[in-house]
All heavy atoms as an XYZ file, in Angstrom:
933
protein
N     -29.115      3.633     37.054
C     -28.101      3.662     36.021
C     -26.729      3.968     36.619
O     -25.744      3.398     36.192
C     -28.514      4.701     34.969
C     -27.665      4.693     33.759
S     -27.953      3.180     32.843
C     -26.935      3.447     31.478
N     -26.694      4.861     37.585
C     -25.415      5.206     38.212
C     -24.825      4.014     38.940
O     -23.607      3.807     38.914
C     -25.608      6.385     39.172
C     -25.919      7.693     38.474
C     -26.181      8.814     39.460
O     -25.718      8.709     40.607
O     -26.833      9.780     39.069
N     -25.691      3.244     39.606
C     -25.213      2.065     40.316
C     -24.610      1.056     39.343
O     -23.599      0.416     39.643
C     -26.351      1.425     41.099
N     -25.224      0.923     38.194
C     -24.714     -0.018     37.194
C     -23.343      0.409     36.691
O     -22.461     -0.428     36.495
C     -25.690     -0.134     36.037
N     -23.153      1.709     36.482
C     -21.853      2.171     35.989
C     -20.785      2.067     37.059
O     -19.603      1.910     36.741
C     -21.939      3.627     35.486
O     -22.462      4.450     36.529
C     -22.794      3.720     34.249
N     -21.178      2.135     38.322
C     -20.195      1.971     39.390
C     -19.772      0.517     39.520
O     -18.602      0.212     39.701
C     -20.786      2.451     40.723
C     -20.957      3.952     40.804
C     -21.644      4.368     42.101
O     -21.752      3.545     43.029
O     -22.061      5.534     42.169
N     -20.728     -0.396     39.425
C     -20.448     -1.812     39.602
C     -19.804     -2.414     38.352
O     -18.838     -3.160     38.436
C     -21.745     -2.587     39.945
C     -21.479     -4.076     40.035
C     -22.324     -2.068     41.253
N     -20.358     -2.077     37.190
C     -19.862     -2.635     35.930
C     -19.144     -1.528     35.167
O     -19.775     -0.608     34.662
C     -21.010     -3.183     35.074
C     -21.815     -4.208     35.875
C     -20.472     -3.797     33.788
C     -23.095     -4.620     35.216
N     -17.829     -1.604     35.069
C     -17.113     -0.551     34.330
C     -17.390     -0.653     32.836
O     -17.671     -1.729     32.310
C     -15.643     -0.856     34.623
C     -15.619     -2.298     34.956
C     -16.935     -2.616     35.589
N     -17.320      0.480     32.163
C     -17.556      0.518     30.728
C     -16.332     -0.062     30.016
O     -15.203      0.351     30.254
C     -17.798      1.954     30.270
C     -18.316      2.054     28.874
C     -18.785      3.444     28.553
C     -19.408      3.464     27.185
N     -20.000      4.744     26.882
N     -16.577     -1.032     29.160
C     -15.508     -1.707     28.446
C     -15.170     -0.916     27.198
O     -16.054     -0.510     26.441
C     -15.931     -3.145     28.051
C     -14.836     -3.836     27.271
C     -16.301     -3.936     29.278
N     -13.883     -0.711     26.999
C     -13.445      0.011     25.808
C     -13.507     -0.928     24.608
O     -13.093     -2.072     24.676
C     -12.014      0.505     26.008
C     -11.594      1.529     25.011
C     -10.292      2.162     25.423
C     -10.011      3.322     24.506
N      -8.827      4.044     24.900
N     -14.065     -0.445     23.516
C     -14.223     -1.269     22.320
C     -12.881     -1.532     21.658
O     -12.011     -0.672     21.618
C     -15.158     -0.592     21.334
C     -16.558     -0.496     21.885
C     -17.525     -0.247     20.762
N     -18.866     -0.194     21.272
C     -19.769     -1.145     21.063
N     -19.461     -2.179     20.351
N     -20.971     -1.037     21.553
N     -12.765     -2.739     21.118
C     -11.549     -3.130     20.420
C     -11.804     -3.105     18.924
O     -12.925     -3.272     18.464
C     -11.139     -4.540     20.836
C     -10.750     -4.654     22.280
C     -10.377     -6.071     22.617
C     -10.070     -6.196     24.096
N      -9.807     -7.588     24.454
N     -10.753     -2.938     18.169
C     -10.856     -2.924     16.719
C     -11.112     -4.332     16.212
O     -10.399     -5.267     16.577
C      -9.583     -2.369     16.105
N     -12.134     -4.493     15.385
C     -12.429     -5.801     14.808
C     -11.551     -6.060     13.595
O     -11.260     -7.191     13.263
C     -13.907     -5.883     14.413
C     -14.828     -5.901     15.603
C     -16.270     -6.034     15.169
C     -17.180     -6.035     16.371
N     -18.586     -6.134     15.983
N     -11.176     -5.005     12.907
C     -10.332     -5.127     11.732
C      -8.937     -4.608     12.069
O      -8.780     -3.715     12.900
C     -10.907     -4.338     10.557
C     -12.317     -4.741     10.179
C     -12.406     -6.158      9.683
O     -11.450     -6.695      9.142
N     -13.554     -6.772      9.871
N      -7.944     -5.102     11.386
C      -6.559     -4.754     11.707
C      -6.192     -3.333     11.300
O      -5.235     -2.773     11.798
C      -5.626     -5.756     11.049
C      -5.827     -7.122     11.641
C      -5.018     -8.161     10.964
C      -5.338     -9.480     11.656
N      -4.792    -10.610     11.021
N      -6.952     -2.754     10.409
C      -6.630     -1.407      9.951
C      -7.351     -0.335     10.756
O      -7.128      0.851     10.536
C      -6.948     -1.239      8.464
C      -8.385     -1.480      8.132
C      -9.404     -0.580      8.239
C      -8.969     -2.669      7.638
N     -10.586     -1.151      7.856
C     -10.341     -2.441      7.484
C      -8.459     -3.919      7.325
C     -11.203     -3.414      7.012
C      -9.315     -4.875      6.856
C     -10.667     -4.616      6.704
N      -8.202     -0.703     11.679
C      -8.933      0.277     12.489
C      -7.981      0.984     13.450
O      -7.208      0.340     14.158
C     -10.029     -0.400     13.306
C     -11.124     -0.954     12.466
S     -12.095      0.358     11.795
C     -13.648     -0.432     11.660
N      -8.043      2.285     13.462
C      -7.207      3.066     14.366
C      -8.033      3.537     15.556
O      -9.259      3.439     15.564
C      -6.622      4.293     13.637
O      -7.711      5.129     13.222
C      -5.784      3.891     12.438
N      -7.351      4.067     16.538
C      -8.028      4.590     17.724
C      -8.943      5.751     17.353
O     -10.028      5.909     17.903
C      -6.976      5.035     18.753
C      -7.533      5.305     20.118
C      -8.060      4.044     20.799
O      -7.506      2.963     20.581
O      -9.054      4.172     21.539
N      -8.509      6.559     16.396
C      -9.319      7.693     15.936
C     -10.643      7.219     15.333
O     -11.699      7.782     15.620
C      -8.526      8.493     14.896
C      -9.254      9.706     14.372
C      -8.485     10.422     13.272
O      -7.432      9.916     12.846
O      -8.953     11.492     12.854
N     -10.583      6.163     14.532
C     -11.806      5.625     13.924
C     -12.731      5.072     14.994
O     -13.948      5.302     14.954
C     -11.459      4.542     12.881
C     -10.712      5.170     11.699
C     -12.712      3.848     12.372
C     -10.145      4.171     10.731
N     -12.169      4.375     15.975
C     -12.992      3.828     17.057
C     -13.671      4.937     17.850
O     -14.841      4.822     18.231
C     -12.150      2.954     17.975
C     -11.633      1.658     17.355
C     -10.691      0.961     18.324
C     -12.757      0.751     16.953
N     -12.952      6.035     18.090
C     -13.545      7.177     18.795
C     -14.673      7.801     17.977
O     -15.718      8.177     18.526
C     -12.488      8.221     19.124
C     -11.516      7.735     20.180
O     -11.829      6.852     20.973
N     -10.323      8.288     20.175
N     -14.453      7.915     16.669
C     -15.498      8.465     15.804
C     -16.720      7.546     15.777
O     -17.861      8.021     15.732
C     -14.953      8.681     14.391
C     -13.969      9.831     14.296
S     -13.181      9.948     12.683
C     -14.541     10.402     11.652
N     -16.494      6.253     15.824
C     -17.608      5.303     15.844
C     -18.408      5.436     17.142
O     -19.637      5.351     17.127
C     -17.095      3.868     15.687
C     -16.547      3.578     14.315
S     -15.750      1.976     14.264
C     -17.009      1.047     13.433
N     -17.716      5.651     18.232
C     -18.396      5.860     19.512
C     -19.203      7.157     19.479
O     -20.338      7.199     19.952
C     -17.366      5.891     20.654
C     -17.970      5.975     22.017
C     -18.796      4.747     22.364
O     -18.423      3.633     21.968
O     -19.834      4.920     23.037
N     -18.624      8.194     18.882
C     -19.325      9.477     18.734
C     -20.571      9.294     17.857
O     -21.637      9.825     18.159
C     -18.384     10.502     18.108
C     -18.939     11.893     18.012
C     -17.953     12.859     17.365
O     -16.742     12.585     17.375
O     -18.429     13.884     16.845
N     -20.433      8.505     16.799
C     -21.563      8.232     15.908
C     -22.654      7.469     16.652
O     -23.837      7.738     16.488
C     -21.067      7.420     14.708
C     -22.168      7.008     13.743
C     -21.642      6.193     12.609
N     -21.114      4.929     13.073
C     -20.555      4.025     12.290
N     -20.430      4.245     11.002
N     -20.097      2.901     12.783
N     -22.247      6.533     17.488
C     -23.202      5.747     18.261
C     -24.004      6.640     19.206
O     -25.199      6.439     19.407
C     -22.438      4.682     19.062
C     -23.225      3.456     19.342
C     -22.367      2.346     19.930
N     -21.470      1.771     18.940
C     -20.142      1.858     18.987
N     -19.543      2.477     19.973
N     -19.404      1.304     18.054
N     -23.338      7.651     19.768
C     -24.020      8.581     20.680
C     -24.963      9.519     19.931
O     -25.905     10.046     20.515
C     -22.996      9.393     21.462
S     -22.023      8.410     22.608
N     -24.727      9.750     18.638
C     -25.518     10.699     17.858
C     -26.667     10.022     17.113
O     -27.212     10.594     16.167
C     -24.615     11.420     16.863
N     -27.092      8.847     17.536
C     -28.148      8.133     16.813
C     -29.472      8.882     16.786
O     -30.240      8.735     15.864
C     -28.355      6.745     17.414
C     -27.394      5.731     16.875
C     -27.828      4.348     17.225
C     -26.965      3.344     16.487
N     -27.304      1.990     16.839
N     -29.756      9.695     17.785
C     -31.018     10.428     17.822
C     -31.081     11.549     16.799
O     -32.145     11.870     16.270
N     -29.956     12.170     16.504
C     -29.884     13.287     15.567
C     -29.436     12.751     14.200
O     -28.275     12.443     13.988
C     -28.890     14.329     16.088
C     -28.880     15.587     15.266
O     -29.480     15.646     14.193
N     -28.186     16.590     15.759
N     -30.374     12.651     13.269
C     -30.109     12.014     11.979
C     -29.030     12.739     11.174
O     -28.148     12.111     10.595
C     -31.404     11.929     11.171
C     -31.260     11.142      9.898
C     -32.568     11.008      9.160
C     -32.366     10.221      7.884
N     -33.581     10.048      7.120
N     -29.086     14.077     11.122
C     -28.119     14.837     10.327
C     -26.709     14.672     10.866
O     -25.764     14.443     10.109
C     -28.508     16.317     10.307
C     -29.773     16.603      9.534
C     -30.179     18.063      9.630
O     -29.359     18.889     10.080
O     -31.321     18.368      9.257
N     -26.574     14.797     12.178
C     -25.255     14.655     12.791
C     -24.732     13.235     12.608
O     -23.560     13.027     12.310
C     -25.327     15.008     14.279
C     -23.990     15.014     14.961
C     -24.105     15.457     16.410
C     -22.734     15.461     17.062
N     -22.797     15.818     18.482
N     -25.625     12.246     12.766
C     -25.245     10.843     12.589
C     -24.716     10.597     11.182
O     -23.672      9.976     11.006
C     -26.446      9.934     12.865
C     -26.141      8.472     12.681
C     -25.613      7.725     13.721
C     -26.385      7.836     11.464
C     -25.323      6.384     13.555
C     -26.103      6.500     11.284
C     -25.575      5.767     12.333
O     -25.282      4.440     12.163
N     -25.436     11.095     10.173
C     -25.014     10.882      8.781
C     -23.681     11.562      8.486
O     -22.845     11.020      7.763
C     -26.093     11.375      7.829
C     -27.314     10.481      7.811
C     -28.420     11.011      6.917
O     -28.277     12.113      6.353
O     -29.447     10.322      6.791
N     -23.494     12.745      9.053
C     -22.244     13.479      8.849
C     -21.077     12.702      9.455
O     -20.035     12.522      8.809
C     -22.356     14.869      9.491
C     -21.138     15.725      9.317
C     -21.299     17.062     10.037
O     -22.174     17.225     10.869
N     -20.425     17.992      9.722
N     -21.255     12.227     10.670
C     -20.193     11.458     11.325
C     -19.977     10.127     10.599
O     -18.845      9.672     10.435
C     -20.528     11.228     12.815
C     -20.571     12.578     13.551
C     -19.504     10.323     13.473
C     -21.107     12.490     14.961
N     -21.070      9.522     10.136
C     -20.980      8.245      9.420
C     -20.119      8.384      8.159
O     -19.286      7.521      7.868
C     -22.382      7.749      9.068
C     -22.388      6.457      8.324
N     -22.067      5.257      8.921
C     -22.667      6.172      7.029
C     -22.147      4.305      8.019
N     -22.515      4.829      6.864
N     -20.314      9.474      7.421
C     -19.503      9.703      6.218
C     -18.024      9.826      6.564
O     -17.161      9.287      5.872
C     -19.972     10.967      5.494
C     -21.249     10.782      4.736
C     -21.656     12.055      4.011
C     -22.986     11.879      3.313
N     -23.429     13.107      2.641
N     -17.737     10.555      7.656
C     -16.343     10.710      8.085
C     -15.736      9.365      8.475
O     -14.578      9.074      8.148
C     -16.249     11.682      9.250
C     -16.495     13.116      8.875
C     -16.382     14.002     10.101
C     -16.701     15.445      9.766
N     -16.646     16.300     10.969
N     -16.519      8.555      9.194
C     -16.035      7.235      9.613
C     -15.738      6.384      8.389
O     -14.690      5.718      8.316
C     -17.064      6.536     10.535
C     -16.706      5.073     10.744
C     -17.169      7.239     11.866
N     -16.627      6.389      7.412
C     -16.426      5.607      6.190
C     -15.168      6.053      5.449
O     -14.372      5.225      5.004
C     -17.642      5.727      5.267
C     -18.887      5.062      5.792
C     -18.733      3.565      5.919
O     -18.161      2.928      5.046
N     -19.215      3.019      7.017
N     -14.989      7.373      5.311
C     -13.814      7.899      4.609
C     -12.532      7.494      5.323
O     -11.574      7.029      4.692
C     -13.899      9.421      4.510
C     -14.945      9.933      3.553
C     -15.125     11.445      3.614
O     -14.378     12.110      4.371
O     -16.018     11.949      2.921
N     -12.511      7.671      6.646
C     -11.311      7.344      7.425
C     -11.000      5.862      7.359
O      -9.843      5.472      7.183
C     -11.493      7.751      8.896
C     -11.384      9.205      9.154
C      -9.952      9.619      9.186
C      -9.859     11.054      9.642
N      -8.514     11.558      9.580
N     -12.030      5.017      7.504
C     -11.771      3.580      7.494
C     -11.349      3.106      6.108
O     -10.482      2.237      5.993
C     -12.969      2.789      8.011
O     -14.084      2.979      7.212
N     -11.911      3.675      5.047
C     -11.483      3.310      3.694
C     -10.028      3.705      3.445
O      -9.257      2.924      2.883
C     -12.393      3.946      2.644
C     -13.758      3.303      2.587
O     -13.951      2.192      3.054
N     -14.715      4.021      2.027
N      -9.657      4.911      3.866
C      -8.270      5.350      3.709
C      -7.332      4.481      4.542
O      -6.260      4.087      4.077
C      -8.113      6.826      4.122
C      -8.626      7.798      3.103
S      -8.281      9.551      3.436
C      -7.710      9.634      5.087
N      -7.736      4.190      5.758
C      -6.917      3.385      6.643
C      -6.737      1.973      6.101
O      -5.640      1.410      6.144
C      -7.562      3.352      8.028
O      -6.809      2.589      8.915
N      -7.800      1.393      5.555
C      -7.719      0.050      4.983
C      -6.784      0.037      3.781
O      -5.958     -0.871      3.633
C      -9.106     -0.444      4.576
C      -9.103     -1.836      4.005
C     -10.496     -2.289      3.662
C     -10.491     -3.700      3.088
N     -11.836     -4.169      2.765
N      -6.921      1.046      2.932
C      -6.069      1.107      1.747
C      -4.597      1.250      2.129
O      -3.732      0.580      1.571
C      -6.504      2.280      0.860
C      -5.826      2.297     -0.474
C      -6.383      3.348     -1.409
O      -7.555      3.727     -1.253
O      -5.629      3.774     -2.292
N      -4.317      2.109      3.122
C      -2.939      2.276      3.590
C      -2.404      0.977      4.180
O      -1.251      0.609      3.956
C      -2.848      3.398      4.622
C      -3.064      4.756      4.005
O      -2.892      4.942      2.807
N      -3.479      5.715      4.809
N      -3.250      0.267      4.953
C      -2.829     -0.990      5.572
C      -2.496     -2.027      4.501
O      -1.473     -2.712      4.585
C      -3.948     -1.494      6.488
C      -3.632     -2.773      7.173
C      -2.842     -2.954      8.265
C      -4.087     -4.078      6.792
N      -2.793     -4.281      8.600
C      -3.554     -4.997      7.711
C      -4.913     -4.550      5.784
C      -3.812     -6.351      7.638
C      -5.169     -5.902      5.719
C      -4.618     -6.782      6.632
N      -3.354     -2.108      3.474
C      -3.110     -3.074      2.395
C      -1.835     -2.710      1.635
O      -1.033     -3.589      1.300
C      -4.325     -3.151      1.448
C      -5.483     -3.847      2.161
C      -3.978     -3.878      0.156
C      -6.771     -3.860      1.380
N      -1.621     -1.425      1.385
C      -0.401     -1.010      0.687
C       0.849     -1.355      1.496
O       1.857     -1.802      0.935
C      -0.442      0.489      0.391
C      -1.403      0.821     -0.729
O      -1.710     -0.025     -1.570
N      -1.900      2.044     -0.733
N       0.804     -1.156      2.809
C       1.941     -1.497      3.670
C       2.205     -3.006      3.636
O       3.360     -3.436      3.560
C       1.687     -1.038      5.112
C       1.745      0.451      5.306
C       3.123      1.024      5.013
O       4.137      0.386      5.397
O       3.190      2.089      4.385
N       1.132     -3.793      3.701
C       1.294     -5.251      3.650
C       1.887     -5.682      2.305
O       2.730     -6.571      2.253
C      -0.044     -5.957      3.871
C      -0.477     -5.980      5.297
C       0.439     -6.866      6.087
C       0.073     -6.862      7.544
N       1.017     -7.646      8.348
N       1.460     -5.036      1.230
C       2.001     -5.363     -0.096
C       3.484     -5.030     -0.179
O       4.264     -5.795     -0.763
C       1.224     -4.636     -1.188
S      -0.433     -5.299     -1.437
N       3.875     -3.916      0.409
C       5.304     -3.560      0.435
C       6.102     -4.600      1.222
O       7.200     -4.994      0.816
C       5.498     -2.177      1.048
C       5.079     -1.049      0.140
C       5.256      0.291      0.813
C       4.710      1.405     -0.053
N       4.772      2.718      0.615
N       5.546     -5.050      2.359
C       6.210     -6.093      3.147
C       6.361     -7.370      2.332
O       7.413     -8.005      2.353
C       5.408     -6.418      4.411
C       5.532     -5.424      5.518
C       4.719     -5.837      6.732
O       4.588     -7.058      6.989
O       4.211     -4.936      7.415
N       5.310     -7.737      1.622
C       5.333     -8.960      0.813
C       6.405     -8.862     -0.263
O       7.164     -9.796     -0.493
C       3.947     -9.230      0.201
C       2.974     -9.653      1.292
C       4.020    -10.293     -0.891
C       1.528     -9.711      0.849
N       6.487     -7.710     -0.913
C       7.492     -7.526     -1.959
C       8.900     -7.606     -1.404
O       9.795     -8.171     -2.029
C       7.277     -6.183     -2.659
C       6.065     -6.164     -3.557
C       5.811     -4.790     -4.152
O       6.617     -3.873     -3.932
O       4.783     -4.642     -4.831
N       9.124     -7.055     -0.217
C      10.457     -7.090      0.389
C      10.831     -8.489      0.874
O      11.990     -8.896      0.789
C      10.532     -6.105      1.557
C      10.474     -4.652      1.126
C      10.338     -3.706      2.290
O      10.203     -4.129      3.434
N      10.364     -2.405      2.012
N       9.855     -9.239      1.376
C      10.137    -10.551      1.954
C      10.002    -11.685      0.954
O      10.240    -12.839      1.294
C       9.180    -10.815      3.119
C       9.328     -9.863      4.251
C       8.214    -10.023      5.263
O       7.221    -10.684      4.994
N       8.386     -9.403      6.413
N       9.628    -11.382     -0.252
C       9.310    -12.403     -1.250
C      10.431    -13.434     -1.408
O      10.177    -14.628     -1.414
C       9.031    -11.727     -2.587
C       8.558    -12.640     -3.666
C       8.027    -11.879     -4.835
N       8.749    -10.645     -5.074
C       9.325    -10.311     -6.213
N       9.245    -11.113     -7.226
N       9.953     -9.166     -6.351
N      11.662    -13.009     -1.521
C      12.763    -13.937     -1.774
C      13.424    -14.424     -0.486
O      13.953    -15.524     -0.443
C      13.807    -13.272     -2.662
C      13.300    -13.007     -4.053
C      14.347    -12.395     -4.922
C      13.780    -12.142     -6.304
N      14.730    -11.475     -7.187
N      13.390    -13.614      0.553
C      14.127    -13.947      1.769
C      13.330    -14.815      2.742
O      13.903    -15.686      3.390
C      14.577    -12.673      2.485
C      15.377    -11.769      1.594
N      16.624    -12.110      1.128
C      15.092    -10.560      1.062
C      17.078    -11.140      0.354
N      16.160    -10.182      0.291
N      12.033    -14.575      2.857
C      11.208    -15.315      3.824
C       9.875    -15.702      3.195
O       8.866    -15.041      3.410
C      10.990    -14.469      5.063
N       9.857    -16.777      2.416
C       8.616    -17.147      1.726
C       7.476    -17.510      2.676
O       6.317    -17.240      2.373
C       9.012    -18.340      0.870
C      10.365    -18.740      1.285
C      10.959    -17.643      2.076
N       7.782    -18.112      3.828
C       6.727    -18.479      4.767
C       5.997    -17.245      5.275
O       4.774    -17.217      5.370
C       7.324    -19.267      5.943
C       6.294    -19.923      6.811
C       5.541    -21.010      6.065
O       6.076    -21.647      5.165
N       4.295    -21.226      6.430
N       6.736    -16.196      5.600
C       6.135    -14.937      6.051
C       5.341    -14.302      4.924
O       4.289    -13.711      5.165
C       7.238    -13.971      6.530
O       8.092    -14.658      7.435
C       6.653    -12.770      7.223
N       5.830    -14.445      3.708
C       5.122    -13.904      2.554
C       3.744    -14.536      2.427
O       2.741    -13.829      2.272
C       5.925    -14.163      1.263
O       7.219    -13.579      1.405
C       5.237    -13.570      0.060
N       3.675    -15.854      2.531
C       2.382    -16.535      2.424
C       1.449    -16.158      3.580
O       0.250    -16.013      3.387
C       2.566    -18.057      2.369
C       3.213    -18.510      1.083
C       4.424    -19.178      1.092
C       2.611    -18.252     -0.137
C       5.022    -19.581     -0.090
C       3.195    -18.653     -1.321
C       4.400    -19.312     -1.293
O       4.977    -19.698     -2.459
N       2.017    -15.993      4.757
C       1.207    -15.597      5.913
C       0.615    -14.203      5.699
O      -0.557    -13.957      6.008
C       2.065    -15.627      7.178
C       1.246    -15.615      8.436
C       2.074    -15.796      9.694
N       2.933    -16.971      9.646
C       4.265    -16.947      9.816
N       4.887    -15.812     10.061
N       4.989    -18.048      9.753
N       1.405    -13.291      5.164
C       0.912    -11.939      4.892
C      -0.155    -11.942      3.795
O      -1.124    -11.185      3.862
C       2.059    -11.015      4.495
C       2.882    -10.578      5.683
O       2.400    -10.566      6.814
N       4.126    -10.227      5.439
N       0.019    -12.795      2.801
C      -0.986    -12.881      1.741
C      -2.302    -13.389      2.305
O      -3.370    -12.865      1.985
C      -0.484    -13.782      0.589
C       0.664    -13.084     -0.144
C      -1.606    -14.096     -0.389
C       1.382    -13.954     -1.144
N      -2.243    -14.404      3.164
C      -3.467    -14.911      3.802
C      -4.114    -13.844      4.670
O      -5.328    -13.762      4.761
C      -3.154    -16.140      4.661
C      -3.000    -17.400      3.870
C      -2.748    -18.599      4.760
O      -2.619    -18.449      5.995
O      -2.693    -19.707      4.219
N      -3.284    -13.031      5.315
C      -3.812    -11.967      6.175
C      -4.588    -10.930      5.355
O      -5.622    -10.432      5.785
C      -2.663    -11.293      6.927
C      -3.090    -10.375      8.026
C      -1.899     -9.853      8.804
O      -0.777    -10.374      8.653
O      -2.097     -8.894      9.562
N      -4.101    -10.636      4.170
C      -4.778     -9.656      3.316
C      -6.043    -10.262      2.709
O      -7.112     -9.661      2.745
C      -3.842     -9.172      2.184
C      -2.737     -8.292      2.769
C      -4.618     -8.372      1.145
C      -1.700     -7.892      1.760
N      -5.922    -11.452      2.145
C      -7.050    -12.038      1.426
C      -8.064    -12.685      2.348
O      -9.229    -12.816      1.986
C      -6.564    -13.101      0.416
O      -5.852    -14.106      1.130
C      -5.689    -12.473     -0.638
N      -7.653    -13.088      3.513
C      -8.557    -13.757      4.447
C      -8.625    -15.239      4.148
O      -8.508    -15.665      3.004
N      -8.783    -16.019      5.182
C      -8.880    -17.467      4.997
C     -10.320    -17.805      4.663
O     -11.250    -17.374      5.337
C      -8.447    -18.197      6.267
C      -6.991    -17.994      6.581
C      -6.608    -18.741      7.829
C      -5.150    -18.494      8.154
N      -4.740    -19.136      9.389
N     -10.493    -18.603      3.646
C     -11.837    -18.981      3.228
C     -12.073    -20.435      3.607
O     -11.250    -21.301      3.293
C     -11.994    -18.792      1.729
C     -11.953    -17.333      1.347
C     -12.125    -17.175     -0.156
N     -12.201    -15.797     -0.514
C     -11.166    -15.020     -0.774
N      -9.959    -15.507     -0.700
N     -11.325    -13.757     -1.110
N     -13.191    -20.690      4.248
C     -13.563    -22.058      4.573
C     -14.842    -22.387      3.821
O     -15.753    -21.574      3.732
C     -13.796    -22.231      6.084
O     -14.788    -21.310      6.504
C     -12.524    -21.998      6.864
N     -14.898    -23.572      3.293
C     -16.055    -24.007      2.540
C     -16.764    -25.092      3.331
O     -16.155    -26.063      3.769
C     -15.633    -24.533      1.159
C     -14.959    -23.490      0.329
C     -13.586    -23.434      0.227
C     -15.708    -22.529     -0.335
C     -12.970    -22.462     -0.534
C     -15.092    -21.553     -1.100
C     -13.723    -21.519     -1.196
N     -18.049    -24.922      3.510
C     -18.840    -25.890      4.247
C     -19.599    -26.784      3.280
O     -20.107    -26.328      2.260
C     -19.842    -25.171      5.156
C     -19.241    -24.242      6.196
C     -20.350    -23.503      6.935
C     -18.402    -25.026      7.176
N     -19.681    -28.039      3.620
C     -20.444    -28.976      2.813
C     -21.925    -28.795      3.124
O     -22.317    -28.684      4.277
C     -20.011    -30.402      3.130
O     -20.831    -31.303      2.452
N     -22.741    -28.769      2.105
C     -24.171    -28.563      2.312
C     -24.876    -29.853      2.658
O     -25.990    -29.830      3.157
C     -24.823    -27.965      1.053
O     -24.601    -28.850     -0.035
C     -24.275    -26.596      0.767
N     -24.259    -31.002      2.392
C     -24.876    -32.275      2.721
C     -25.945    -32.710      1.741
O     -26.881    -33.394      2.117
N     -25.828    -32.283      0.498
C     -26.796    -32.718     -0.503
C     -26.071    -32.984     -1.821
O     -25.000    -32.451     -2.062
C     -27.905    -31.698     -0.685
S     -27.357    -30.110     -1.273
N     -26.689    -33.824     -2.623
C     -26.130    -34.179     -3.925
C     -27.193    -34.018     -4.998
O     -28.387    -34.039     -4.714
C     -25.660    -35.637     -3.933
C     -24.376    -35.967     -3.197
C     -24.145    -37.466     -3.232
C     -23.203    -35.249     -3.809
N     -26.736    -33.942     -6.220
C     -27.654    -33.893     -7.341
C     -27.593    -35.244     -8.051
O     -26.523    -35.701     -8.448
C     -27.246    -32.766     -8.298
C     -28.321    -32.362     -9.253
C     -27.905    -31.095     -9.978
C     -29.105    -30.439    -10.614
N     -28.732    -29.187    -11.271
N     -28.741    -35.869     -8.187
C     -28.809    -37.194     -8.818
C     -28.650    -37.069    -10.324
O     -28.685    -35.970    -10.888
C     -30.141    -37.854     -8.469
N     -28.485    -38.227    -10.985
C     -28.311    -38.252    -12.431
C     -29.513    -37.670    -13.159
O     -29.372    -37.054    -14.204
C     -28.088    -39.692    -12.906
C     -26.814    -40.290    -12.362
S     -25.410    -39.565    -13.135
C     -24.806    -40.944    -14.033
N     -30.720    -37.871    -12.579
C     -31.922    -37.365    -13.235
C     -32.164    -35.882    -12.950
O     -33.128    -35.312    -13.420
C     -33.144    -38.197    -12.831
C     -33.382    -38.163    -11.332
O     -32.709    -37.446    -10.612
N     -34.332    -38.960    -10.865
N     -31.304    -35.242    -12.139
C     -31.426    -33.813    -11.874
C     -32.069    -33.468    -10.548
O     -32.109    -32.301    -10.162
N     -32.584    -34.480     -9.837
C     -33.197    -34.224     -8.530
C     -32.124    -34.020     -7.464
O     -31.069    -34.658     -7.501
C     -34.091    -35.402     -8.109
C     -35.285    -35.541     -9.024
O     -35.709    -34.575     -9.657
N     -35.824    -36.750     -9.106
N     -32.412    -33.149     -6.504
C     -31.485    -32.903     -5.411
C     -31.796    -33.879     -4.284
O     -32.938    -33.985     -3.830
C     -31.582    -31.446     -4.914
C     -31.158    -30.502     -6.038
C     -30.714    -31.241     -3.687
C     -31.322    -29.048     -5.706
N     -30.772    -34.603     -3.817
C     -30.936    -35.595     -2.754
C     -30.412    -35.002     -1.451
O     -29.254    -34.606     -1.375
C     -30.172    -36.890     -3.086
C     -30.627    -37.445     -4.428
C     -30.358    -37.907     -1.978
C     -29.788    -38.596     -4.915
N     -31.281    -34.976     -0.432
C     -30.898    -34.434      0.869
C     -30.760    -35.547      1.904
O     -29.943    -35.460      2.795
C     -31.942    -33.383      1.334
C     -31.985    -32.236      0.326
C     -31.603    -32.856      2.713
C     -33.068    -31.221      0.598
N     -31.531    -36.603      1.783
C     -31.524    -37.706      2.734
C     -30.179    -38.405      2.751
O     -29.636    -38.768      1.693
C     -32.654    -38.693      2.366
C     -32.862    -39.728      3.440
O     -32.637    -39.407      4.625
O     -33.280    -40.852      3.093
N     -29.608    -38.625      3.948
C     -28.274    -39.213      4.080
C     -28.207    -40.629      3.516
O     -27.210    -41.007      2.894
C     -27.833    -39.208      5.544
C     -27.478    -37.852      6.057
C     -26.955    -37.909      7.486
C     -26.603    -36.530      7.977
N     -26.077    -36.551      9.344
N     -29.248    -41.398      3.744
C     -29.242    -42.784      3.258
C     -29.219    -42.839      1.736
O     -28.524    -43.655      1.136
C     -30.463    -43.515      3.796
C     -30.414    -43.720      5.308
C     -31.702    -44.309      5.850
O     -32.575    -44.715      5.046
O     -31.836    -44.354      7.079
N     -29.976    -41.961      1.100
C     -30.017    -41.939     -0.364
C     -28.692    -41.420     -0.941
O     -28.273    -41.847     -2.013
C     -31.188    -41.090     -0.862
C     -32.522    -41.736     -0.591
C     -33.644    -40.919     -1.150
C     -34.993    -41.558     -0.858
N     -36.101    -40.748     -1.373
N     -28.038    -40.529     -0.212
C     -26.732    -40.022     -0.667
C     -25.721    -41.146     -0.649
O     -24.911    -41.292     -1.569
C     -26.266    -38.846      0.232
C     -27.121    -37.603     -0.031
C     -24.790    -38.526     -0.016
C     -26.840    -36.451      0.886
N     -25.756    -41.991      0.398
C     -24.827    -43.112      0.496
C     -25.030    -44.125     -0.626
O     -24.086    -44.771     -1.076
C     -24.967    -43.782      1.864
C     -24.482    -42.946      3.052
C     -24.784    -43.665      4.357
C     -22.996    -42.655      2.938
N     -26.278    -44.271     -1.071
C     -26.569    -45.187     -2.172
C     -25.918    -44.667     -3.446
O     -25.430    -45.341     -4.267
C     -28.076    -45.316     -2.393
C     -28.779    -46.088     -1.325
C     -30.283    -46.110     -1.521
O     -30.763    -45.670     -2.586
O     -30.981    -46.536     -0.605
């Protein structure tokens, strides 16, 4: 194990969400280390949830304030901030249709007909 840590350095985790702070990431690492002790894990987990919920709410409020300030002066930035808050949604085609009689058609040739 020591040889592995010497050869491969430990990579510091990055925030997956924009509202994650360094403090939350440290608490998550602490929680990860406490997996064996159920009580300690649950206690840390509650703290992580509270901090991340507060941080997310503060981040959304800040973005909303930015949107309100930029609404008339920079509409392009306003739309970009709105997309950042709501997230971009992509819809995938399932590749099936419903026929007139109510049957679901999956075969490509029958769909083309």
